[in-house]
C-alpha positions as a Markdown table, in Angstrom:
| # | Residue | x | y | z |
|---|---|---|---|---|
| 1 | Met | -37.6 | 6.2 | -5.7 |
| 2 | Asn | -34.3 | 8.1 | -6.4 |
| 3 | Gln | -32.2 | 8.3 | -3.3 |
| 4 | Ala | -30.0 | 11.4 | -3.1 |
| 5 | Val | -26.2 | 10.9 | -2.6 |
| 6 | Val | -25.1 | 11.9 | 0.8 |
| 7 | Ser | -21.5 | 13.0 | 1.1 |
| 8 | Arg | -19.9 | 14.4 | 4.2 |
| 9 | Val | -16.3 | 14.9 | 5.2 |
| 10 | Ala | -15.1 | 15.0 | 8.7 |
| 11 | Thr | -11.6 | 15.6 | 10.1 |
| 12 | Val | -9.9 | 15.1 | 13.4 |
| 13 | Gln | -6.6 | 16.9 | 14.1 |
| 14 | Pro | -5.0 | 16.0 | 17.4 |
| 15 | Gln | -3.7 | 18.8 | 19.6 |
| 16 | Asp | 0.0 | 19.6 | 19.3 |
| 17 | Asn | 2.0 | 17.6 | 21.9 |
| 18 | Pro | 5.7 | 18.5 | 21.9 |
| 19 | Gln | 6.5 | 15.4 | 24.0 |
| 20 | Ser | 5.1 | 13.1 | 21.2 |
| 21 | Val | 7.9 | 13.2 | 18.7 |
| 22 | Arg | 7.2 | 10.5 | 16.1 |
| 23 | Gln | 9.9 | 9.3 | 13.8 |
| 24 | Arg | 9.2 | 9.2 | 10.1 |
| 25 | Leu | 9.4 | 6.0 | 8.2 |
| 26 | Lys | 11.5 | 5.5 | 5.1 |
| 27 | Ser | 9.4 | 4.9 | 1.9 |
| 28 | Glu | 10.7 | 1.3 | 1.6 |
| 29 | Arg | 9.4 | 0.5 | 5.1 |
| 30 | Val | 6.0 | 2.1 | 4.3 |
| 31 | Gln | 5.8 | 0.0 | 1.1 |
| 32 | Glu | 6.7 | -3.1 | 3.0 |
| 33 | Glu | 4.1 | -2.5 | 5.7 |
| 34 | Leu | 1.4 | -1.8 | 3.1 |
| 35 | Gln | 2.1 | -5.1 | 1.4 |
| 36 | Ala | 0.7 | -6.7 | 4.6 |
| 37 | Met | -2.3 | -4.4 | 4.4 |
| 38 | Pro | -3.5 | -4.7 | 0.8 |
| 39 | Ala | -6.8 | -2.8 | 1.3 |
| 40 | Trp | -4.8 | 0.4 | 2.2 |
| 41 | Arg | -3.1 | 2.4 | -0.4 |
| 42 | Leu | -0.3 | 5.0 | -0.4 |
| 43 | Leu | -1.6 | 8.3 | -1.8 |
| 44 | Glu | 0.3 | 10.6 | -4.1 |
| 45 | Gly | 3.2 | 12.4 | -2.4 |
| 46 | Gly | 3.7 | 9.4 | 0.0 |
| 47 | Lys | 2.5 | 11.3 | 3.1 |
| 48 | Ser | -0.9 | 9.7 | 3.6 |
| 49 | Ile | -2.7 | 6.4 | 3.2 |
| 50 | Asp | -6.4 | 5.6 | 2.6 |
| 51 | Arg | -8.9 | 2.8 | 2.5 |
| 52 | Ala | -12.5 | 2.5 | 1.4 |
| 53 | Phe | -14.9 | 0.6 | 3.7 |
| 54 | Gln | -18.2 | -0.6 | 2.2 |
| 55 | Phe | -21.3 | -1.0 | 4.4 |
| 56 | Pro | -24.8 | -2.3 | 3.7 |
| 57 | Ser | -26.5 | 1.0 | 4.4 |
| 58 | Pro | -25.7 | 4.7 | 5.0 |
| 59 | Gln | -26.8 | 4.4 | 8.6 |
| 60 | Val | -24.1 | 1.7 | 9.3 |
| 61 | Ala | -21.5 | 3.8 | 7.4 |
| 62 | Glu | -22.4 | 6.8 | 9.6 |
| 63 | Arg | -22.0 | 4.8 | 12.8 |
| 64 | Tyr | -18.7 | 3.4 | 11.7 |
| 65 | Ser | -17.6 | 7.0 | 10.9 |
| 66 | Ala | -18.5 | 8.0 | 14.4 |
| 67 | Phe | -16.5 | 5.1 | 15.8 |
| 68 | Val | -13.4 | 6.0 | 13.8 |
| 69 | Met | -13.7 | 9.7 | 14.8 |
| 70 | Ala | -13.9 | 8.8 | 18.5 |
| 71 | Phe | -11.1 | 6.2 | 18.2 |
| 72 | Ala | -8.8 | 8.6 | 16.3 |
| 73 | Ser | -9.4 | 11.4 | 18.8 |
| 74 | Ala | -8.6 | 9.1 | 21.8 |
| 75 | Ala | -5.5 | 7.8 | 20.0 |
| 76 | Gly | -4.3 | 11.3 | 19.0 |
| 77 | Gln | -4.4 | 10.3 | 15.3 |
| 78 | Ala | -5.2 | 12.7 | 12.5 |
| 79 | Val | -8.0 | 11.3 | 10.3 |
| 80 | Asn | -10.1 | 12.5 | 7.4 |
| 81 | Leu | -13.4 | 10.7 | 6.6 |
| 82 | Asp | -15.4 | 10.9 | 3.5 |
| 83 | Leu | -18.9 | 9.4 | 3.9 |
| 84 | Asn | -20.9 | 8.7 | 0.8 |
| 85 | Arg | -24.0 | 6.5 | 1.1 |
| 86 | Gly | -22.7 | 3.1 | 2.4 |
| 87 | Gln | -19.1 | 3.9 | 1.8 |
| 88 | Val | -16.5 | 5.5 | 4.2 |
| 89 | Val | -13.1 | 6.5 | 2.9 |
| 90 | Val | -10.6 | 6.8 | 5.8 |
| 91 | Thr | -7.5 | 8.8 | 5.1 |
| 92 | Leu | -4.7 | 8.8 | 7.7 |
| 93 | Ala | -1.7 | 11.2 | 7.8 |
| 94 | Ala | 0.5 | 12.9 | 10.2 |
| 95 | Pro | -0.8 | 16.3 | 11.3 |
| 96 | Arg | 0.5 | 19.4 | 9.6 |
| 97 | Ser | 3.2 | 21.3 | 11.4 |
| 98 | Lys | 4.2 | 24.9 | 10.4 |
| 99 | Gly | 2.1 | 24.5 | 7.2 |
| 100 | Arg | 3.8 | 21.3 | 6.1 |
| 101 | Gln | 2.4 | 17.8 | 5.9 |
| 102 | Gly | 4.1 | 15.4 | 8.3 |
| 103 | Asp | 5.6 | 12.1 | 7.2 |
| 104 | Leu | 4.1 | 8.7 | 7.8 |
| 105 | Thr | 5.0 | 7.1 | 11.1 |
| 106 | Glu | 4.8 | 3.7 | 12.7 |
| 107 | Glu | 1.9 | 5.0 | 14.8 |
| 108 | Ile | -0.1 | 5.8 | 11.7 |
| 109 | Leu | 0.4 | 2.4 | 10.2 |
| 110 | Thr | -0.4 | 0.7 | 13.5 |
| 111 | Phe | -3.6 | 2.7 | 13.7 |
| 112 | Ala | -4.5 | 1.6 | 10.2 |
| 113 | Gln | -3.9 | -2.0 | 11.1 |
| 114 | Lys | -6.3 | -1.7 | 14.0 |
| 115 | Leu | -9.0 | -0.4 | 11.7 |
| 116 | Gly | -8.5 | -3.4 | 9.5 |
């Protein structure tokens, strides 16, 4: 039996909160933090990070995706998920502001650490 590839992308963008000013991290600090998180990688442009999570079935991957979406929404963290069979790719970045991608912050890296 040939199983079709299921791919779905979901995104959470937090609401703008002017009181939540997050300070950008210097690239050296980002690299240092990522050394302690080897499963995460810095994407081209240095404004986002991602990690692939493997699960035993598409159903488990889908449930994990739902958890990450709810967690990100509660934490006010922008997240992009790509779900393909038993794999979930989580991409974290600062939300866009005035059409420009924000810089990585301590909050983004802390959120990534919590995901593992």
